[in-house]
Every structure is written in structure tokens, then in C-alpha cells.
N, C-alpha and C positions, 0 to 999 in steps of 0.2 A: 370380496373382486377388488382389483388392484387398479388403480389409474394411473398411467404413466403420462408423466410431463415431460417431454424431451427439453422444453426450454430453458427450464429450472436446472435440470442437470448439465445442459451444455453452457450455461450460463456462469458454472463454477468452473470451468475450464479457462486457462491463461492462455493466449495466444503465444508462438515462439516469439520470443525477442521483447516479453513483458514478464512483470512480476508482480502479485497482489501483496498488498499493505494494509493494516487495519490502523484506521486513525481515529483519535479522538476518545471522549468519553463513552461512546457508544460504539466503539468501533466499528465503525463505517469502513467498508471494503470498498478500495481504489485499485484498479489495473493500471500499472504505470509502465512506460519502458524502460528497459535497462540502461539506457543512454543516461538517464537521469543520475545514476550513479557515479558518475565521472565529473558532474558538477558542484562546486563547493557549497552552494547554497542548500543542495539536497544532502551532501554529506554533513552539514550541519544537523539537518533533522536527524541523522542517522545517528550522530555523536547524541543526542537526547535519547534514542531507545537503549544505546548503549549503557546510559548513566543510569537510566531508571531500571531496565530488565535485564542487563548483560548480554551475554550471549545466548541466553536460554529463554526460547518462545515456547514454552509448553503446548500451547495451541496449534503450533506448528506453522504458524504466520509472523511475518514480521510487523510487528506493533511499533508505532509512531507516536509521543504520548504528546500531543499539540493539538490545539483547537483545529476542528475540521478548516475553518476560516484561512487561517495561517496555511496550512498545506494546500488549499485551493489557491491562495496567492502565488507560494512557491512554484507550483506545478504550472501555474498558467503563464508565468513569466518564462518559465524552461521550455514552454511549449512554442514561445516566440522566437527562440534562438536558432 
């Protein structure tokens, strides 16, 4: 007998205008606005990803190799803009 859990399924969907990234050693998932892509501080994080993984992300998600604390600091600053 199967049990349906719609909240779990819908939690994996990313709203329009956002994208998912996986951060840190534990690959914690964050959904952030695409507007961050234009910000120099976020572009620095993308540079780290390019250096470590190139353009190949076999898991299908964009991985950013930095501590979660650093990522949260950068994104919280961007949210204030």
C-alpha cells in the first residue's frame, strides 16, 4: 500500500524566478532568486564552483563548495539590497 506525501513532492519544486543550489559538505539545498546571479559576491561563489567542479554537475544541481555559514552570510547581505 503506497502512501502519498504531497508536501514532500512539492517541496522539491522550485518556484519560477528561483533556482536550487547545494552548499557545503552535506550538500544542503537552498532555493534562491535568480537575481542573485547578477551580484558580484554571488558570482564569486559561482567561481568557486567552477574551479572545483568545472561545468559538470552530474547530480543535476549546482553545487557550491563553501561552508553553509559563508553562503548564508552572502545571501543574507544580498537579501538586504
